[in-house]
C-alpha positions as CSV (number, residue, x, y, z in Angstrom):
1,X,0.0,0.0,0.0
2,X,1.3,3.4,-0.9
3,X,2.5,5.4,2.1
4,X,2.7,9.1,1.6
5,X,2.8,12.0,4.1
6,X,1.5,15.5,4.0
7,X,3.8,18.1,2.6
8,X,3.9,21.4,4.5
9,X,2.6,24.3,2.5
10,X,5.3,26.7,1.2
11,X,8.2,26.6,-1.1
12,X,11.9,27.0,-0.5
13,X,14.7,29.3,-1.4
14,X,13.8,32.6,-3.1
15,X,10.1,31.9,-3.3
16,X,9.9,31.2,0.4
17,X,11.8,34.4,1.2
18,X,9.6,36.4,-1.1
19,X,6.5,34.9,0.6
20,X,7.7,35.4,4.1
21,X,8.6,39.0,3.3
22,X,5.2,39.6,2.0
23,X,3.5,38.0,5.0
24,X,5.8,39.8,7.5
25,X,4.0,40.9,10.6
26,X,1.1,38.5,9.9
27,X,0.3,35.5,12.0
28,X,-0.8,32.3,10.3
29,X,-3.3,30.1,12.1
30,X,-2.5,26.4,11.8
31,X,-4.8,24.6,9.5
32,X,-7.1,22.1,11.2
33,X,-6.6,18.8,9.4
34,X,-9.7,16.8,10.2
35,X,-11.4,14.1,8.2
36,X,-14.9,14.5,6.8
37,X,-17.4,12.4,8.6
38,X,-18.7,11.1,5.4
39,X,-18.3,11.9,1.8
40,X,-20.3,10.3,-1.1
41,X,-19.4,10.5,-4.7
42,X,-22.1,12.1,-6.6
43,X,-23.5,10.7,-9.8
44,X,-25.9,12.3,-12.2
45,X,-28.3,11.6,-14.9
46,X,-27.0,11.9,-18.5
47,X,-29.7,14.5,-19.1
48,X,-29.1,18.1,-18.2
49,X,-31.0,19.1,-15.1
50,X,-32.9,22.1,-16.4
51,X,-34.3,24.3,-13.6
52,X,-36.0,27.7,-13.7
53,X,-35.6,30.5,-11.2
54,X,-38.5,29.3,-9.1
55,X,-36.5,26.1,-8.3
56,X,-33.2,27.7,-7.5
57,X,-33.9,27.8,-3.8
58,X,-35.2,24.2,-3.5
59,X,-33.2,21.7,-1.4
60,X,-30.0,20.4,-2.9
61,X,-30.8,17.1,-4.8
62,X,-29.3,13.9,-3.5
63,X,-27.4,13.3,-6.7
64,X,-25.2,16.3,-7.7
65,X,-23.8,16.3,-11.2
66,X,-20.5,17.8,-10.1
67,X,-18.1,15.6,-8.2
68,X,-14.3,15.3,-8.8
69,X,-11.5,15.0,-6.3
70,X,-8.5,14.1,-8.4
71,X,-7.1,13.8,-11.9
72,X,-7.5,10.0,-12.4
73,X,-10.8,8.6,-11.1
74,X,-13.1,7.3,-13.9
75,X,-14.2,10.2,-16.0
76,X,-18.0,10.6,-16.5
77,X,-18.6,14.2,-17.5
78,X,-16.3,16.9,-18.9
79,X,-16.3,20.4,-20.3
80,X,-14.3,20.7,-23.5
81,X,-13.3,24.2,-24.8
82,X,-13.9,25.9,-28.1
83,X,-11.5,27.4,-30.6
84,X,-14.3,29.3,-32.5
85,X,-13.7,33.1,-32.7
86,X,-10.3,32.8,-30.9
87,X,-8.4,36.1,-30.9
88,X,-4.8,37.0,-30.4
89,X,-4.6,38.9,-27.1
90,X,-3.3,42.5,-27.2
91,X,0.5,42.7,-26.5
92,X,0.3,44.0,-22.9
93,X,3.0,43.5,-20.2
94,X,1.5,40.3,-18.8
95,X,1.2,38.8,-22.2
96,X,4.9,39.7,-23.0
97,X,6.0,38.0,-19.8
98,X,4.3,34.8,-20.7
99,X,5.4,34.5,-24.3
100,X,8.8,34.1,-25.9
101,X,10.5,36.8,-27.9
102,X,10.3,35.0,-31.3
103,X,6.5,35.4,-31.1
104,X,6.4,39.1,-29.9
105,X,6.2,40.3,-33.5
106,X,3.1,38.1,-34.0
107,X,1.4,39.6,-31.0
108,X,2.3,43.2,-31.9
109,X,0.9,42.7,-35.4
110,X,-2.2,40.6,-34.7
111,X,-3.2,41.6,-31.1
112,X,-7.0,42.0,-31.0
113,X,-7.5,40.1,-34.3
114,X,-8.3,36.6,-35.1
115,X,-5.7,33.8,-34.9
116,X,-4.9,32.6,-38.5
117,X,-8.2,31.4,-40.0
118,X,-6.9,28.3,-41.6
119,X,-5.1,27.2,-38.4
120,X,-8.3,27.9,-36.4
121,X,-10.3,25.8,-38.8
122,X,-8.0,22.8,-38.3
123,X,-8.0,23.3,-34.5
124,X,-11.8,23.3,-34.4
125,X,-11.9,20.1,-36.4
126,X,-9.4,18.4,-34.1
127,X,-11.4,19.3,-31.0
128,X,-14.6,18.1,-32.5
129,X,-13.0,14.8,-33.1
130,X,-11.7,14.7,-29.6
131,X,-15.2,15.3,-28.3
132,X,-16.5,12.5,-30.5
133,X,-13.9,10.1,-29.1
134,X,-14.7,11.1,-25.5
135,X,-18.4,10.3,-26.2
136,X,-17.5,6.9,-27.6
137,X,-15.5,6.3,-24.5
138,X,-18.7,6.9,-22.5
139,X,-18.0,10.4,-21.3
140,X,-20.7,13.2,-21.3
141,X,-19.3,16.3,-23.1
142,X,-20.4,19.9,-22.5
143,X,-19.2,22.9,-24.5
144,X,-19.0,26.6,-23.6
145,X,-21.0,29.1,-25.6
146,X,-19.4,30.7,-28.7
147,X,-18.7,34.4,-28.2
148,X,-17.3,37.2,-30.3
149,X,-13.9,37.7,-28.6
150,X,-13.0,40.6,-30.9
151,X,-15.3,43.0,-29.1
152,X,-13.4,45.7,-27.3
153,X,-14.4,46.3,-23.6
154,X,-13.4,48.9,-21.0
155,X,-13.4,49.0,-17.2
156,X,-12.4,52.0,-15.0
157,X,-8.9,50.5,-14.9
158,X,-8.1,49.1,-18.4
159,X,-9.4,48.3,-21.8
160,X,-8.8,45.2,-23.9
161,X,-10.3,42.7,-26.4
162,X,-11.0,39.1,-25.4
163,X,-9.2,35.9,-26.3
164,X,-11.2,32.6,-26.3
165,X,-13.0,29.9,-24.3
166,X,-10.6,27.2,-25.4
167,X,-9.1,26.2,-22.1
168,X,-11.7,25.5,-19.4
169,X,-8.9,24.1,-17.1
170,X,-7.5,27.7,-16.9
171,X,-10.7,29.2,-15.5
172,X,-12.6,26.5,-13.7
173,X,-11.4,24.3,-10.8
174,X,-13.7,21.5,-9.5
175,X,-13.1,20.5,-5.9
176,X,-15.6,17.9,-4.7
177,X,-19.1,19.2,-5.7
178,X,-17.9,22.8,-6.0
179,X,-17.0,24.7,-9.2
180,X,-14.6,27.6,-8.5
181,X,-14.3,30.3,-11.1
182,X,-10.7,31.6,-11.2
183,X,-10.3,35.4,-11.2
184,X,-7.6,35.1,-14.0
185,X,-4.6,37.4,-14.5
186,X,-4.7,38.5,-18.2
187,X,-6.8,41.4,-19.1
188,X,-7.8,39.7,-22.3
189,X,-9.4,36.9,-20.2
190,X,-11.3,39.2,-17.8
191,X,-14.7,38.3,-19.3
192,X,-13.9,34.7,-20.3
193,X,-16.3,33.3,-17.6
194,X,-19.3,34.5,-19.7
195,X,-18.9,31.5,-22.1
196,X,-19.3,29.1,-19.2
197,X,-22.1,30.7,-17.2
198,X,-25.0,28.8,-18.9
199,X,-23.4,25.5,-18.1
200,X,-22.5,26.5,-14.5
201,X,-26.0,27.7,-13.8
202,X,-27.3,24.4,-14.9
203,X,-25.0,22.6,-12.5
204,X,-25.9,25.0,-9.7
205,X,-29.6,24.4,-10.3
206,X,-28.9,20.7,-10.0
207,X,-27.2,21.1,-6.6
208,X,-23.6,22.0,-7.3
209,X,-21.7,24.6,-5.2
210,X,-20.6,27.6,-7.3
211,X,-18.0,30.0,-6.1
212,X,-16.5,33.0,-7.9
213,X,-13.1,34.1,-6.6
214,X,-12.6,37.9,-6.0
215,X,-12.4,39.5,-9.4
216,X,-9.3,41.7,-9.6
217,X,-9.4,45.2,-10.9
218,X,-6.5,44.4,-13.1
219,X,-5.3,47.9,-12.6
220,X,-1.7,48.8,-13.5
221,X,-0.6,48.1,-10.0
222,X,-1.2,44.4,-10.4
223,X,1.6,44.2,-12.9
224,X,5.3,45.1,-12.8
225,X,5.2,47.5,-15.7
226,X,9.0,47.4,-16.0
227,X,9.4,43.6,-15.7
228,X,12.9,43.3,-17.2
229,X,12.7,40.3,-19.7
230,X,14.9,40.3,-22.7
231,X,16.0,36.7,-22.9
232,X,15.5,33.2,-21.5
233,X,18.4,33.9,-19.1
234,X,16.6,36.9,-17.8
235,X,13.5,34.7,-17.2
236,X,15.6,32.1,-15.3
237,X,17.2,34.7,-13.1
238,X,13.9,36.4,-12.3
239,X,12.1,33.2,-11.5
240,X,14.9,32.0,-9.3
241,X,14.7,35.3,-7.4
242,X,10.9,34.8,-6.9
243,X,10.1,37.8,-9.2
244,X,7.1,37.7,-11.5
245,X,5.2,40.1,-13.6
246,X,2.2,39.9,-11.3
247,X,2.5,41.8,-8.0
248,X,0.7,41.2,-4.7
249,X,-1.6,44.2,-5.3
250,X,-4.7,42.0,-5.2
251,X,-5.4,38.3,-5.5
252,X,-5.2,36.7,-8.9
253,X,-4.8,33.1,-10.1
254,X,-5.5,30.8,-13.0
255,X,-7.1,27.5,-12.1
256,X,-4.5,25.6,-14.2
257,X,-1.8,26.4,-11.6
258,X,-3.5,24.0,-9.2
259,X,-3.5,20.2,-9.5
260,X,-5.5,17.9,-7.2
261,X,-4.8,14.7,-5.3
262,X,-7.7,14.2,-3.0
263,X,-7.4,16.3,0.2
264,X,-4.1,17.7,-1.0
265,X,-3.9,20.3,-3.7
266,X,-0.6,21.5,-5.2
267,X,0.0,24.9,-6.7
268,X,2.8,27.0,-8.1
269,X,3.5,30.8,-7.7
270,X,3.6,31.8,-11.4
271,X,3.3,34.7,-13.7
272,X,-0.5,34.5,-13.5
273,X,-0.9,33.2,-9.9
274,X,0.2,35.3,-6.9
275,X,0.6,34.5,-3.2
276,X,-2.6,36.4,-2.4
277,X,-4.5,34.2,-4.8
278,X,-3.0,31.1,-3.3
279,X,-3.8,32.3,0.2
280,X,-7.4,33.0,-0.8
281,X,-7.7,29.4,-2.1
282,X,-6.0,28.0,1.0
283,X,-8.4,29.8,3.4
284,X,-11.4,29.0,1.2
285,X,-10.7,25.2,1.0
286,X,-9.5,24.7,4.6
287,X,-9.9,22.7,6.7
288,X,-11.1,19.9,4.4
289,X,-8.4,20.4,1.8
290,X,-4.7,21.3,2.2
291,X,-3.0,23.6,-0.4
292,X,0.7,23.2,-0.8
293,X,3.1,25.5,-2.8
294,X,5.7,23.7,-4.9
295,X,8.2,25.3,-7.2
296,X,10.3,24.5,-10.3
297,X,13.3,25.5,-12.2
298,X,11.2,27.2,-14.8
299,X,12.0,30.4,-16.7
300,X,8.3,31.0,-17.6
301,X,6.1,29.5,-14.9
302,X,2.5,29.5,-16.1
303,X,0.1,26.6,-15.4
304,X,1.4,23.5,-13.7
305,X,0.1,20.7,-15.8
306,X,2.9,20.7,-18.5
307,X,5.4,20.7,-15.7
308,X,4.0,18.5,-13.0
309,X,1.0,16.3,-13.9
310,X,-0.4,13.9,-11.3
311,X,-1.8,10.9,-13.2
312,X,-2.6,8.4,-10.5
313,X,-2.5,7.8,-6.7
314,X,1.3,8.2,-6.0
315,X,2.2,8.6,-9.7
316,X,3.3,11.8,-11.2
317,X,4.9,13.0,-14.5
318,X,7.7,15.5,-13.7
319,X,9.1,17.5,-16.6
320,X,12.9,16.8,-16.8
321,X,13.5,20.3,-18.2
322,X,11.7,21.9,-15.2
323,X,12.7,19.9,-12.1
324,X,10.6,20.3,-9.0
325,X,12.5,21.7,-6.1
326,X,10.5,19.6,-3.6
327,X,10.6,16.3,-5.6
328,X,12.6,14.5,-2.9
329,X,9.6,14.9,-0.5
330,X,7.4,13.1,-3.0
331,X,10.0,10.3,-3.5
332,X,10.5,9.9,0.3
333,X,6.7,9.7,0.7
334,X,6.6,6.7,-1.7
335,X,5.5,8.4,-4.9
336,X,6.7,7.1,-8.3
337,X,8.2,10.0,-10.2
338,X,8.3,9.5,-14.0
339,X,10.3,11.7,-16.4
340,X,8.4,11.8,-19.7
341,X,10.4,11.5,-22.9
342,X,11.4,14.5,-25.0
343,X,8.5,15.8,-27.1
344,X,8.4,15.0,-30.8
345,X,6.6,18.1,-32.0
346,X,8.6,19.8,-34.8
347,X,10.6,23.0,-34.2
348,X,8.7,24.8,-36.9
349,X,5.2,24.1,-35.6
350,X,3.8,27.4,-34.1
351,X,3.3,27.3,-30.4
352,X,2.2,30.9,-29.7
353,X,1.5,30.4,-26.0
354,X,3.1,27.2,-24.9
355,X,6.1,24.9,-25.1
356,X,6.6,21.4,-26.7
357,X,5.9,19.9,-23.3
358,X,2.3,19.8,-24.0
359,X,3.0,16.2,-24.9
360,X,2.8,15.4,-21.1
361,X,-0.4,17.5,-20.8
362,X,-2.6,14.4,-21.0
363,X,-6.1,13.6,-19.8
364,X,-6.6,10.5,-17.7
365,X,-10.0,8.8,-18.4
366,X,-9.2,6.5,-15.4
367,X,-6.1,4.9,-13.9
368,X,-5.7,2.6,-17.0
369,X,-6.7,4.9,-19.9
370,X,-5.1,8.1,-21.0
371,X,-5.9,10.5,-23.9
372,X,-2.6,11.3,-25.6
373,X,-1.4,13.0,-28.8
374,X,-1.4,10.6,-31.7
375,X,1.9,12.1,-33.0
376,X,3.8,11.6,-29.7
377,X,4.8,7.9,-30.1
378,X,7.5,8.1,-27.4
379,X,5.1,9.1,-24.6
380,X,2.6,6.5,-25.9
381,X,5.2,3.9,-25.4
382,X,6.0,5.2,-21.9
383,X,2.3,4.9,-20.9
384,X,2.0,1.4,-22.4
385,X,5.0,0.3,-20.4
386,X,3.1,1.5,-17.3
387,X,0.2,-0.7,-18.2
388,X,-1.9,2.3,-19.3
389,X,-3.9,2.1,-22.6
390,X,-3.5,5.1,-24.8
391,X,-6.4,6.8,-26.6
392,X,-4.7,8.6,-29.5
393,X,-6.0,11.9,-30.8
394,X,-4.2,14.4,-33.0
395,X,-4.5,18.0,-31.7
396,X,-1.4,19.6,-33.1
397,X,-3.2,22.7,-34.4
398,X,-5.1,23.0,-31.1
399,X,-1.8,22.9,-29.2
400,X,-0.9,26.1,-30.9
401,X,-3.5,28.0,-29.0
402,X,-1.8,27.1,-25.7
403,X,-2.9,23.8,-24.4
404,X,-2.9,20.0,-24.5
405,X,-5.7,17.6,-23.5
406,X,-5.7,18.6,-19.8
407,X,-5.9,22.3,-20.7
408,X,-8.7,21.8,-23.2
409,X,-10.9,20.1,-20.7
410,X,-12.3,20.5,-17.2
411,X,-13.5,17.3,-15.6
412,X,-16.9,17.8,-14.0
413,X,-17.6,14.4,-12.6
414,X,-15.3,11.5,-11.8
415,X,-16.6,8.3,-10.1
416,X,-14.7,8.3,-6.8
417,X,-14.6,9.4,-3.2
418,X,-12.6,12.0,-1.3
419,X,-9.4,10.3,0.0
420,X,-6.1,11.4,1.6
421,X,-3.1,10.2,-0.4
422,X,-0.8,11.7,2.2
423,X,-0.5,10.5,5.9
């Protein structure tokens, strides 16, 4: 039987010093780590539970359609994003800090306009095929609403155009029967939640919890306007010093910087997730869940699931190019740490918002089935050697928009119960 222990929240080195400095003079209350008296996995009818406003205050139904505690229990229902109408975000400081200089000209030229039409058409077709395959595997698939993301909007603090509703993992985090809407950190993603509201209201009317994290103003003070990036070396140096483009002006986070393992949820401080955002999540989820900060040797930290992807109880994929500073704690606790093979995606394939390591950004359908890119034969072999069957789908053009299978989905219901995988 796997024996694992609880990691203490907090990272080491520069990140810890940065965090301690930020929290200086504040007193942390120890988190109560008690067990739930009972937790039942919720299942749901395959039909959408439609409810009008008059039913919104009725008692929570026994069977809630939302229930997911980890990344590997049998998948029953999922939201899959849309590439339709996807627009290039304006080239603002937070976008510059999360993209590489070889694409900066692309953002400067096309910011606020559609991504290349032919590329989008192919990405849309790939995701449609992905949805069809998920349905054939017995998974219920829901889609966000199509929206015109080219429309300019203005708040008292900034103006921007939108981006897309392609990556539900970025904006939605399911913890048990609760859907948490992330506040986000990019101005181009401020109103992204609108594409998901119809679906979330349906889940809420069927008994799910629905929480929206504090929406940041995204005023100039949230960003280091002089963030000094000129090269990959600059990025490495700044990340090692615990310096990021987002400040601690107000809470912000993307849901994709969190990854779940039952009662223990792991998160990284990144370009889009600050310590205030992490602390909000820690307080919100305590005492039933424990949030732990982990960190990596990563010049461009943004979203954890192409760096550290938990694929089973005590089983994690750890990116060899971005080693985890706390990995020995996992090993000592009995976890199996797997270094995925080098990705096979060609150098000339456009990856406007991501790295080649989307090859490890996989979706577990259960402990013995994984959805993986049809072109990545090396990682397919790795999974097969682990006794995990591969469901092969090609999403090369969809990758260009910034995500792999895990990013393009948000698992709404997995058949399982809340457990602690750490002593």
